[in-house]
RORO-595596 format. One record per residue (C-alpha): x negated, y, z negated; residue in three letters. Coordinates in steps of 0.1 Angstrom, whole numbers, padded with zeros to 4 digits, always signed. Last residue first. Layout:
REM RORO-595596
XYZala/...
//
This chain:
REM RORO-595596
+0195-0285+0273gln/+0215-0296+0246arg/+0195-0299+0211asn/+0221-0323+0193gln/+0204-0316+0153gln/+0211-0348+0128gly/+0231-0323+0103gly/+0235-0351+0076gly/+0274-0359+0094pro/+0275-0357+0133val/+0311-0346+0141ser/+0303-0311+0130gly/+0332-0290+0137gly/+0325-0287+0176thr/+0320-0315+0194ser/+0292-0306+0215gln/+0288-0298+0252gly/+0268-0263+0246asp/+0288-0251+0270thr/+0279-0231+0303lys/+0305-0213+0321ile/+0308-0206+0359asp/+0328-0233+0375asp/+0361-0217+0378asn/+0379-0231+0409asn/+0411-0217+0417val/+0437-0239+0436ser/+0447-0253+0469lys/+0471-0279+0479gly/+0471-0300+0512lys/+0505-0300+0526lys/+0524-0334+0522arg/+0528-0354+0552pro/+0562-0355+0566met/+0595-0382+0564glu/+0582-0392+0530met/+0583-0426+0521ala/+0602-0443+0491ser/+0597-0439+0455met/+0616-0459+0430lys/+0626-0453+0393gly/+0609-0467+0359ile/+0573-0478+0355lys/+0560-0499+0327tyr/+0527-0498+0313thr/+0512-0518+0281phe/+0478-0512+0262thr/+0464-0532+0232leu/+0432-0519+0216arg/+0401-0532+0199phe/+0371-0510+0187gly/+0337-0514+0169arg/+0325-0479+0164asn/+0310-0472+0131tyr/+0283-0445+0140leu/+0250-0445+0118phe/+0231-0408+0124val/+0195-0412+0110asp/+0178-0378+0108ser/+0140-0371+0107val/+0132-0331+0105gln/+0098-0314+0108ser/+0091-0275+0096phe/+0068-0248+0108gln/+0042-0258+0133pro/+0073-0275+0152ser/+0093-0309+0145asn/+0123-0325+0157leu/+0129-0366+0152val/+0163-0379+0158thr/+0175-0418+0152his/+0207-0426+0166ile/+0218-0458+0146asn/+0248-0479+0158phe/+0273-0497+0138arg/+0294-0532+0134asn/+0280-0552+0166gly/+0294-0578+0188leu/+0325-0558+0193phe/+0312-0527+0210asn/+0345-0518+0226glu/+0374-0543+0234ala/+0398-0539+0256ala/+0437-0562+0260leu/+0458-0555+0287gly/+0496-0559+0295leu/+0517-0545+0325ser/+0551-0537+0340ala/+0563-0527+0373lys/+0537-0542+0392lys/+0562-0562+0417asp/+0563-0589+0391lys/+0536-0585+0363phe/+0506-0572+0360asp/+0479-0586+0333lys/+0445-0569+0322lys/+0415-0580+0308val/+0390-0558+0293gly/+0354-0560+0277leu/+0333-0531+0265thr/+0297-0518+0260tyr/+0275-0493+0247trp/+0240-0487+0237thr/+0220-0456+0218phe/+0194-0435+0221gly/+0178-0411+0194gly/+0169-0375+0199gln/+0135-0363+0206arg/+0111-0336+0193gly/+0111-0297+0194gln/+0118-0289+0231leu/+0140-0320+0234gln/+0133-0353+0253val/+0160-0378+0253gln/+0155-0411+0236ser/+0170-0443+0260gly/+0206-0445+0268gln/+0223-0481+0279leu/+0251-0492+0291phe/+0275-0524+0296gly/+0305-0531+0315phe/+0330-0558+0316ala/+0362-0560+0338gln/+0388-0587+0338val/+0423-0591+0362gly/+0454-0612+0365trp/+0484-0604+0383gly/+0491-0640+0395lys/+0457-0647+0412lys/+0425-0634+0400phe/+0409-0599+0401gln/+0373-0594+0388ala/+0352-0568+0376gln/+0314-0563+0369gly/+0294-0536+0352phe/+0258-0528+0348met/+0240-0501+0328gly/+0211-0476+0330gly/+0196-0446+0311ser/+0159-0433+0309val/+0138-0402+0296asn/+0105-0399+0300phe/+0081-0371+0282gly/+0071-0335+0281ser/+0072-0311+0252asn/+0056-0275+0249asn/+0059-0250+0225asn/+0043-0217+0228thr/+0038-0195+0197glu/+0051-0159+0195leu/+0042-0142+0161val/+0069-0133+0137gly/+0049-0146+0105gly/+0066-0176+0098ala/+0060-0184+0138asn/+0083-0171+0165ala/+0089-0193+0196ile/+0081-0195+0230gln/+0093-0219+0250gly/+0081-0248+0276glu/+0102-0280+0284leu/+0091-0309+0310asn/+0108-0334+0316ser/+0107-0373+0336tyr/+0138-0389+0351leu/+0150-0422+0354val/+0186-0432+0357asn/+0194-0468+0366leu/+0225-0484+0379phe/+0239-0520+0385ile/+0273-0530+0400gly/+0291-0565+0404ile/+0322-0569+0426asn/+0350-0595+0426ile/+0381-0595+0444lys/+0374-0591+0482ser/+0347-0614+0473thr/+0306-0609+0458leu/+0312-0571+0464ala/+0277-0562+0455val/+0272-0523+0439asn/+0238-0504+0434ser/+0228-0473+0420phe/+0196-0459+0413ile/+0190-0426+0404asn/+0154-0405+0406ser/+0141-0382+0385gly/+0120-0346+0382tyr/+0127-0320+0358thr/+0110-0290+0352gln/+0121-0267+0323gln/+0108-0231+0313his/+0124-0217+0283gly/+0128-0187+0259ile/+0162-0175+0268asn/+0172-0181+0232glu/+0201-0201+0213tyr/+0206-0209+0173thr/+0196-0234+0150thr/+0190-0226+0115ile/+0173-0244+0087val/+0175-0254+0053ala/+0147-0263+0026gly/+0148-0228+0006ala/+0178-0208+0017leu/+0169-0173+0026thr/+0141-0170+0053asp/+0159-0202+0068ser/+0135-0223+0087pro/+0132-0225+0126lys/+0152-0245+0149thr/+0154-0236+0186val/+0184-0244+0213gln/+0174-0239+0247leu/+0190-0213+0275ile/+0162-0214+0303ala/+0152-0181+0313asn/+0135-0201+0345asn/+0147-0234+0357thr/+0133-0261+0379thr/+0149-0292+0392arg/+0136-0318+0414ala/+0153-0348+0429phe/+0152-0384+0442phe/+0185-0402+0451ser/+0192-0438+0457ser/+0219-0456+0470thr/+0226-0492+0476val/+0257-0511+0490phe/+0258-0548+0494thr/+0282-0568+0512lys/+0264-0569+0545lys/+0237-0544+0536ile/+0251-0513+0531thr/+0223-0485+0527lys/+0223-0448+0513ser/+0192-0430+0508leu/+0195-0394+0490thr/+0170-0364+0486leu/+0176-0333+0466glu/+0159-0299+0456tyr/+0177-0281+0429asn/+0166-0242+0420asn/+0179-0231+0386thr/+0186-0195+0371leu/+0194-0192+0336glu/+0221-0165+0322pro/+0213-0136+0297arg/+0220-0146+0256leu/+0221-0112+0237ser/+0257-0131+0218pro/+0236-0152+0203asn/+0254-0185+0183gly/+0248-0194+0149val/+0239-0229+0138thr/+0234-0242+0103ile/+0213-0272+0092asn/+0205-0275+0050gln/+0241-0254+0046gln/+0260-0283+0061asn/+0292-0268+0067ala/+0270-0239+0074ser/+0285-0227+0108asn/+0273-0189+0109phe/+0295-0171+0133asn/+0275-0151+0162pro/+0297-0166+0188asn/+0276-0163+0220leu/+0267-0201+0221gln/+0297-0216+0212gln/+0314-0193+0239leu/+0294-0203+0267gly/+0262-0188+0281pro/+0257-0186+0321arg/+0245-0206+0343gln/+0229-0198+0377ile/+0226-0222+0407arg/+0201-0222+0437arg/+0208-0250+0463asn/+0188-0277+0482tyr/+0201-0311+0500ala/+0189-0336+0522leu/+0209-0366+0527lys/+0202-0396+0544val/+0228-0424+0554thr/+0215-0460+0562thr/+0241-0483+0583gly/+0222-0485+0616lys/+0222-0445+0616phe/+0237-0418+0593thr/+0222-0386+0590lys/+0230-0357+0566ser/+0223-0321+0557ala/+0230-0297+0529asn/+0221-0261+0523phe/+0227-0236+0495ser/+0216-0199+0489pro/+0229-0183+0456val/+0224-0145+0458leu/+0223-0133+0422val/+0235-0101+0405gly/+0230-0086+0369tyr/+0249-0062+0346asp/+0233-0054+0311gly/+0230-0070+0280ile/+0231-0039+0259gly/+0253-0050+0228ile/+0274-0021+0219val/+0280-0016+0181gly/+0264-0034+0153gly/+0294-0041+0128glu/+0324-0048+0148arg/+0299-0065+0179thr/+0297-0052+0209ser/+0301-0067+0248ala/+0302-0052+0282asp/+0292-0075+0307ile/+0294-0072+0346met/+0286-0100+0369thr/+0277-0099+0407his/+0280-0131+0426glu/+0264-0136+0462tyr/+0271-0165+0484arg/+0254-0181+0511leu/+0261-0211+0531gly/+0245-0242+0548gly/+0259-0274+0561lys/+0242-0291+0585phe/+0253-0330+0599thr/+0235-0350+0624tyr/+0260-0373+0645arg/+0237-0376+0676lys/+0263-0350+0693lys/+0253-0328+0664thr/+0280-0315+0637thr/+0276-0278+0626tyr/+0289-0269+0592thr/+0289-0231+0581tyr/+0297-0211+0548ser/+0302-0180+0537thr/+0306-0165+0501tyr/+0321-0134+0482gly/+0320-0130+0441ala/+0332-0104+0417ala/+0325-0112+0379ile/+0340-0096+0353asn/+0327-0106+0315gln/+0342-0087+0284his/+0330-0097+0249tyr/+0344-0086+0219thr/+0326-0100+0188leu/+0336-0096+0149ala/+0318-0096+0118gly/+0311-0115+0086ala/+0277-0128+0069pro/+0270-0144+0039gln/+0260-0131+0006asn/+0293-0106+0006phe/+0318-0137-0001asp/+0347-0119+0002thr/+0369-0135-0020asn/+0391-0164-0023tyr/+0412-0172-0054glu/+0406-0200-0077gly/+0406-0186-0110ser/+0365-0187-0114pro/+0366-0171-0081asn/+0367-0186-0049ala/+0342-0174-0020ile/+0350-0162+0011leu/+0331-0161+0044phe/+0347-0140+0075arg/+0346-0148+0115tyr/+0365-0127+0143asp/+0355-0136+0180ser/+0370-0124+0210asp/+0361-0134+0245val/+0373-0115+0275gln/+0374-0130+0312arg/+0385-0112+0346phe/+0372-0134+0374ile/+0373-0121+0408gly/+0366-0143+0444lys/+0361-0142+0479gly/+0361-0161+0509gly/+0342-0177+0538phe/+0346-0212+0562glu/+0333-0218+0593leu/+0331-0252+0607met/+0314-0268+0637gln/+0317-0296+0660asn/+0351-0295+0681arg/+0352-0259+0689lys/+0348-0237+0659ile/+0373-0252+0630pro/+0386-0225+0607thr/+0384-0216+0572gln/+0398-0194+0548tyr/+0396-0189+0513asp/+0414-0164+0484thr/+0407-0160+0452gln/+0423-0147+0420val/+0408-0153+0386thr/+0425-0141+0350phe/+0410-0155+0318glu/+0415-0155+0281gln/+0391-0169+0252asn/+0404-0164+0220leu/+0386-0176+0188asn/+0393-0176+0148asp/+0362-0185+0126asn/+0375-0187+0089asp/+0346-0199+0067asn/+0354-0209+0029arg/+0337-0217-0001gln/+0343-0231-0031arg/+0328-0230-0067ser/+0309-0254-0096ile/+0326-0286-0095leu/+0307-0312-0108ser/+0293-0342-0093gly/+0267-0343-0120asn/+0238-0330-0100asn/+0264-0300-0095asp/+0290-0298-0070leu/+0303-0270-0042leu/+0331-0275-0026asp/+0335-0266+0009ala/+0366-0253+0031asp/+0360-0254+0072phe/+0371-0236+0102asn/+0368-0239+0137asn/+0398-0221+0152thr/+0405-0215+0190leu/+0434-0199+0206asp/+0425-0206+0247asn/+0443-0182+0273arg/+0440-0193+0309ser/+0459-0173+0340tyr/+0450-0187+0375leu/+0460-0170+0407thr/+0453-0189+0443ser/+0453-0174+0481ile/+0448-0201+0509ser/+0441-0195+0543trp/+0441-0225+0570glu/+0427-0240+0601lys/+0413-0278+0595gln/+0448-0287+0613pro/+0465-0260+0627lys/+0477-0226+0607tyr/+0476-0240+0579thr/+0492-0211+0551his/+0486-0224+0513val/+0499-0201+0485tyr/+0488-0211+0449asp/+0501-0201+0416leu/+0488-0211+0383asn/+0495-0211+0345val/+0469-0229+0318asp/+0478-0227+0283leu/+0454-0237+0256thr/+0459-0246+0217gly/+0432-0251+0196ser/+0424-0263+0162leu/+0384-0279+0146asn/+0393-0279+0108lys/+0363-0289+0089ser/+0367-0303+0051asp/+0335-0301+0033val/+0322-0318+0000asn/+0288-0305-0011arg/+0264-0323-0037gly/+0237-0307-0056ser/+0199-0316-0067ala/+0169-0299-0080gly/+0134-0291-0085thr/+0123-0326-0076glu/+0084-0330-0072leu/+0070-0335-0039gly/+0054-0302-0031asn/+0088-0287-0039ser/+0117-0310-0035phe/+0153-0307-0028leu/+0177-0331-0032lys/+0212-0333-0015thr/+0244-0354-0015leu/+0265-0345+0013phe/+0303-0354+0017asp/+0319-0351+0049gln/+0357-0347+0058gln/+0362-0338+0097phe/+0395-0326+0110ser/+0408-0323+0148met/+0439-0310+0163asn/+0438-0304+0202arg/+0464-0291+0215val/+0468-0287+0255gly/+0496-0265+0277tyr/+0497-0267+0314arg/+0517-0246+0335ala/+0524-0253+0375gly/+0531-0237+0406ala/+0522-0249+0441thr/+0532-0227+0473ile/+0536-0240+0509ser/+0530-0229+0544gln/+0528-0249+0580asn/+0562-0263+0582lys/+0579-0238+0563ala/+0582-0227+0527leu/+0572-0262+0513asp/+0579-0261+0479tyr/+0557-0274+0449asp/+0565-0275+0412phe/+0544-0289+0382gly/+0550-0288+0346leu/+0526-0301+0322asn/+0520-0313+0284tyr/+0489-0324+0269gln/+0484-0339+0231gly/+0452-0345+0211phe/+0455-0355+0172leu/+0425-0362+0157gly/+0405-0377+0125gln/+0372-0378+0113ser/+0356-0394+0082tyr/+0319-0390+0068gly/+0296-0399+0041asp/+0262-0382+0038gly/+0224-0382+0023thr/+0199-0356+0023gln/+0165-0350+0017arg/+0150-0315+0016val/+0112-0313+0014thr/+0096-0277+0006thr/+0060-0273+0010thr/+0044-0244-0010leu/+0010-0230+0006gly/+0024-0196+0016gln/+0053-0214+0035ala/+0056-0251+0048thr/+0090-0267+0058ser/+0100-0301+0053ser/+0134-0322+0066gln/+0148-0356+0058glu/+0182-0364+0065leu/+0204-0397+0060ser/+0235-0407+0079ser/+0270-0425+0076lys/+0299-0422+0101thr/+0336-0438+0099val/+0361-0430+0127thr/+0389-0449+0111asn/+0414-0426+0130tyr/+0424-0409+0166asn/+0458-0401+0177ala/+0466-0392+0218arg/+0495-0380+0229gly/+0505-0371+0272phe/+0532-0356+0285gly/+0544-0351+0320gly/+0567-0331+0340leu/+0562-0333+0381thr/+0590-0316+0404phe/+0590-0314+0443gly/+0606-0294+0467ala/+0607-0295+0505lys/+0632-0329+0509gly/+0636-0339+0473lys/+0609-0350+0449arg/+0611-0360+0415tyr/+0581-0372+0395asn/+0578-0384+0359gly/+0546-0389+0334asn/+0554-0404+0295leu/+0522-0410+0275ser/+0513-0426+0248leu/+0481-0437+0227ile/+0469-0449+0197ser/+0435-0446+0181gly/+0407-0466+0161arg/+0425-0500+0154asn/+0441-0503+0183gly/+0476-0493+0201val/+0482-0485+0236gly/+0513-0468+0254gly/+0520-0461+0290asp/+0556-0451+0300val/+0557-0439+0341asn/+0591-0425+0353leu/+0599-0422+0390asn/+0627-0400+0411val/+0623-0401+0448gly/+0602-0391+0478gln/+0565-0397+0481leu/+0540-0372+0469ser/+0526-0388+0436asn/+0497-0373+0415lys/+0470-0391+0398lys/+0438-0370+0386thr/+0415-0358+0404ile/+0379-0351+0379ile/+0355-0325+0393asn/+0321-0331+0376ile/+0296-0298+0390ile/+0260-0296+0392gly/+0229-0294+0373ala/+0227-0259+0372ser/+0264-0259+0369gly/+0275-0221+0377glu/+0272-0207+0412ala/+0309-0210+0416asp/+0319-0234+0446tyr/+0324-0222+0485lys/+0286-0218+0487ala/+0283-0257+0489ser/+0277-0278+0455pro/+0248-0302+0457ser/+0250-0328+0429thr/+0289-0327+0427ile/+0301-0358+0411val/+0339-0365+0418glu/+0353-0386+0396val/+0388-0404+0413thr/+0423-0412+0404lys/+0425-0405+0364ile/+0458-0410+0349gln/+0447-0441+0332asp/+0423-0425+0316ala/+0439-0398+0297pro/+0428-0365+0293ile/+0429-0347+0258gln/+0394-0363+0250lys/+0376-0353+0277met/+0383-0316+0262ala/+0365-0323+0231asp/+0333-0336+0244ala/+0335-0301+0273val/+0337-0280+0242ser/+0348-0244+0238ser/+0347-0231+0275ala/+0361-0264+0285met/+0394-0261+0270ile/+0394-0228+0292thr/+0404-0249+0320ser/+0387-0246+0356pro/+0406-0261+0387lys/+0395-0286+0413asn/+0416-0314+0402asn/+0407-0307+0365ile/+0367-0292+0371leu/+0339-0302+0347val/+0310-0277+0349lys/+0275-0293+0341val/+0250-0280+0321asn/+0240-0309+0300gln/+0214-0317+0320ser/+0193-0355+0323gly/+0207-0361+0357arg/+0243-0352+0348leu/+0252-0353+0310ser/+0283-0352+0290val/+0286-0347+0253asn/+0311-0375+0241gly/+0299-0378+0204asp/+0285-0412+0212leu/+0269-0399+0241asp/+0279-0396+0279val/+0255-0400+0306thr/+0264-0395+0344leu/+0243-0403+0375met/+0265-0432+0381pro/+0303-0431+0369val/+0306-0458+0342lys/+0306-0435+0308arg/+0326-0409+0332leu/+0358-0431+0324val/+0353-0442+0287asp/+0350-0402+0286thr/+0380-0392+0301ala/+0403-0410+0277asp/+0415-0447+0266gly/+0447-0468+0267gly/+0440-0480+0301lys/+0400-0478+0302ala/+0397-0518+0307ala/+0414-0520+0342ile/+0390-0492+0360asp/+0401-0493+0399lys/+0418-0458+0391glu/+0383-0446+0384ala/+0375-0443+0423asn/+0340-0428+0420tyr/+0331-0399+0446val/+0293-0391+0453leu/+0289-0355+0465arg/+0274-0334+0490asp/+0273-0350+0521val/+0296-0380+0510lys/+0291-0414+0495glu/+0321-0433+0480glu/+0321-0457+0456ile/+0346-0482+0442leu/+0375-0497+0464asp/+0355-0475+0490thr/+0329-0500+0492thr/+0337-0516+0529gly/+0330-0484+0544thr/+0303-0462+0536ile/+0319-0428+0540thr/+0301-0400+0558val/+0311-0360+0552glu/+0311-0330+0568asp/+0331-0333+0598leu/+0349-0367+0595thr/+0341-0400+0602lys/+0367-0426+0615val/+0386-0405+0640val/+0417-0402+0645pro/+0430-0419+0675asn/+0454-0398+0699leu/+0483-0414+0711lys/+0499-0400+0747ile/+0539-0399+0747ser/+0551-0394+0784gly/+0528-0388+0815leu/+0559-0369+0830asp/+0546-0361+0867phe/+0575-0333+0889glu/+0564-0340+0921gln/+0565-0312+0948gly/+0534-0324+0965lys/+0519-0356+0957thr/+0502-0361+0923trp/+0474-0391+0923asn/+0463-0395+0884leu/+0432-0416+0887lys/+0417-0409+0852asp/+0429-0402+0816ile/+0404-0394+0789thr/+0409-0394+0754lys/+0384-0375+0727thr/+0385-0392+0698gln/+0405-0373+0670tyr/+0396-0350+0640gly/+0386-0315+0659leu/+0407-0322+0689phe/+0404-0332+0722ser/+0425-0341+0757ile/+0405-0346+0794leu/+0430-0357+0820leu/+0418-0368+0856lys/+0429-0357+0890tyr/+0436-0373+0923glu/+0458-0352+0949gly/+0487-0325+0950ala/+0478-0289+0936glu/+0489-0280+0906ile/+0513-0249+0902lys/+0523-0259+0869ser/+0507-0280+0837phe/+0525-0289+0808ser/+0520-0296+0767phe/+0537-0308+0739lys/+0531-0318+0708gly/+0561-0302+0689lys/+0540-0272+0676glu/+0526-0269+0708asp/+0502-0283+0728ser/+0469-0262+0745val/+0462-0256+0777thr/+0435-0259+0807gly/+0434-0258+0847asp/+0413-0268+0872val/+0381-0278+0862ala/+0362-0293+0888gln/+0346-0325+0884gly/+0341-0329+0924asn/+0360-0356+0938ser/+0383-0365+0908leu/+0396-0326+0900lys/+0397-0317+0865tyr/+0427-0311+0842leu/+0419-0297+0803ala/+0441-0307+0770ile/+0431-0288+0739ser/+0453-0296+0706ala/+0470-0272+0691tyr/+0495-0294+0675glu/+0494-0335+0675val/+0532-0346+0667ala/+0538-0373+0640lys/+0531-0413+0650leu/+0516-0413+0615ser/+0485-0435+0627ser/+0486-0428+0666ser/+0490-0392+0663asp/+0510-0379+0688ile/+0506-0357+0719leu/+0536-0355+0745ile/+0538-0351+0781gly/+0541-0326+0813thr/+0532-0323+0850val/+0544-0298+0874lys/+0532-0298+0910val/+0536-0266+0933asn/+0502-0256+0945gly/+0474-0235+0934lys/+0461-0239+0901pro/+0428-0223+0887gly/+0391-0229+0894gln/+0385-0231+0856ile/+0350-0223+0840ala/+0340-0247+0817thr/+0343-0225+0779thr/+0369-0253+0762pro/+0392-0230+0741val/+0379-0214+0711gly/+0403-0218+0678met/+0430-0190+0676pro/+0424-0158+0659phe/+0448-0144+0633gln/+0432-0162+0602ala/+0404-0130+0607phe/+0430-0106+0598ala/+0442-0130+0569pro/+0411-0124+0553thr/+0403-0088+0551leu/+0432-0080+0532thr/+0423-0106+0503leu/+0386-0099+0506phe/+0387-0064+0499phe/+0411-0063+0470leu/+0388-0084+0453thr/+0358-0065+0459thr/+0379-0032+0448phe/+0389-0046+0414phe/+0355-0057+0406val/+0339-0028+0414thr/+0368-0008+0394pro/+0362-0025+0364tyr/+0387-0042+0343ile/+0390-0032+0307lys/+0409-0047+0283lys/+0425-0077+0295met/
//
């Protein structure tokens, strides 16, 4: 990094030095007045977990007289679960044992005589079914878990996703919608943050849709949809956070999994190995995926009027795309001591995507054709991403721990295109090239501390510093008659340097009442410092800003019904593609350009959720409201220099109000068969001021309903056979300047597991009944109108296989819970960069 602000450094240093000091205070002991021992009786015992048969450390043991209920003495079990009382007076007593996470145990009618040594032996404590801050709906955990601030989808049960990527899994998660480009929305908003194992990655900064293609579906364990993040999470992600948890192996021994698949539109091969011996563990994995035979066709008609002249463009396009994706990881963890551990890891991801698009464009003036031209474009979207982390955790007792985590991320991104310009006869006129290189670097350090208070409270606090730098360098070249490329002075060129440093601190408190009401509230403060400049224009005066982010979650379960109430405030900072001032003119009739002067948007979220288990049926419904000020919205305007063309950029012009409901139901017909249905309905009202042809600001309004839903079913049969079906319908989406068309999606899969599940074969089919989908999008304003149709040919079949080598055995001790850096503060446009939608159909991303 070129610059580190002193404020960020000292704020982070303050938390790093303060937190360990707080960690020295032990958990509170029972506050009942203690009379004090008087006699010579000695009592000993050992506390063990009834499930794991391991020692229970730091549990509270209180001794009471039976005659009057007076507390006589109290102690805490040691690291081996042992406890003892001495100098106890002879008589009848009862023993009360309590600890957070375990059922309180009482042993009464203990009668001791003078001078006796009494050994109670091993005393088993039963873990509680409900944890401090979450309610798990029993009977449906095979698919869905409902917690106080999130919904958990158990993706490892998905047999049809084998051979696919994360996009295939996210399509089936309640509350999420994924369009045909892979763009992810939560409750109708693409302002979501996606994490992998609670960690950020710079691959998300460029395109969430592309990043999802790098994650193999069969390596995903669960998907957490966090609609009301607590203060512990970064304030970013106005709609919420999606946390993808991948499968991990914490057993002793050596194993190797080989997964592969081949289909008419893609192939996959992955190797994942684990080695664990004693206190150390290693993981090594690699994943490669190839996409091919992805064909699109498009049509576009757009008109604009200026000074009495109506210019109309009619365009048709044919497209073809292919891509290679890879991800390679190396991980290490080691137990420094029984209550201390470190983890380290490195992950490298590569993306190599290419798009070929052929456009035929006709231009009309007041209805009369004035010219025709062709444009053949070859776009490249390349990236190499490196993430390196080092984390340390010190567990003082169950649920009391301190951690420090660091992460360095780097993403080298190239998004170029070459274009052949043709006349109306198809003859080559000239060639054009756009070079667009980007580098995104981040270094993050954070510390977290949590401690239980008595038996029903939890306190958490911590601090974080993020040091981020984005560099973008772009230029346009044009070929001369001899074929040599020179600078095209008619097209803008430049460079952007963008420093963004963030200092944050938070505190969170959880309280559970005797009647099982759970309340979780917190405050988070983030101060952002920005230093941005362009090579041509110098400093961009954006300015620093701070934001206080409150959050509140409450839940109550009674008679099988769980009620949750939540409020939180979120901030959404602009992402790389929204800031990048490069003119993407791969399609010269639809040009996109970023805006480096963007400021963040602020959102207030309100949510009420009801969940009910009725015999074998689980139903959850949520009602929410979301208001956003200073919203970052896409704005499309006619070009001042190119007749008939439009330019799309991003501006802080919007005010959004969204109200809606999500309904999900799962029915376990038998222990082997279940079906589900989900429905998302929301009403959006968007308002923004856009400059007209004369430069005067005019207010644009648009509102309407967005509806999506689907059904799924899966069944397990004898001899290892299983089948799964899924169908999804996405209705048209409201935009500030129109509506974007909807689509349908469906899959059917069958799988066969062989002996001991060491091998399996699967067959999956997607959209096999039809040949293509049409996304019909209409955009309009007082200055222009646009109608586009994009036809996607995505009928697919794939054959998959899995083979497991090696054997793992149970560990002698439970693994420590890992900690990691969790950046969730950058907004992305979600789109597949490189123009995967031929014909220029605009994807307005809110």
